[in-house]
C-alpha positions in Angstrom: -9.1 10.3 -13.1 -11.4 8.7 -10.3 -9.7 5.3 -10.6 -6.5 7.2 -9.8 -8.2 9.1 -7.2 -9.5 6.0 -5.9 -6.6 4.0 -6.0 -4.4 6.8 -4.6 -6.9 6.7 -1.3 -6.7 2.8 -1.1 -2.8 3.0 -1.2 -2.9 5.5 1.5 -5.4 3.7 3.8 -3.7 0.2 3.4 -0.3 2.2 3.9 -1.7 3.2 7.5 -3.0 0.2 8.7 0.5 -1.6 7.8 2.1 1.4 9.8 -0.6 0.8 12.9 0.6 -2.9 13.0 4.2 -1.8 12.6 3.9 0.2 15.4 2.2 -1.8 17.5 5.3 -4.3 17.3 7.7 -1.5 18.2 8.5 0.4 15.0 10.8 3.6 14.0 9.6 6.9 14.9 8.3 7.8 11.9 6.1 4.9 11.7 4.3 5.6 15.1 4.2 9.4 14.0 1.9 7.7 10.8 0.1 5.4 13.1 -0.9 8.5 15.5 -2.2 10.4 12.5 -3.7 7.2 11.0 -5.7 6.3 14.3 -6.5 10.2 14.7 -8.1 10.4 11.0 -10.2 7.2 12.0 -11.4 8.6 15.3 -12.2 12.1 13.4 -14.4 9.7 10.4 -16.1 7.7 13.2 -16.9 11.1 15.2 -18.2 12.6 12.0 -20.3 9.4 11.1 -23.1 9.5 13.4 -23.5 13.4 13.8 -27.1 14.5 12.9 -28.5 11.1 12.4 -29.3 9.7 15.7 -32.1 8.1 16.2 -32.2 6.7 12.2 -32.1 3.2 13.4 -28.6 2.7 13.4 -27.5 0.7 16.5 -25.3 3.1 18.6 -24.2 0.8 21.6 -20.9 2.1 22.0 -19.3 -1.2 21.9 
């Protein structure tokens, strides 16, 4: 069961990445919508990654 959930998550992430690349090359409207959702989810994950863990030795230089 866990393998199925992880496989499904991997397929969604891979599909999102494909849509981001396709949208950058001028894909259809639905691809741009999926791309925007993927990028927004990535920003949410990036923002939540460091909350409450400042100064734990991680390099947060903002590159």
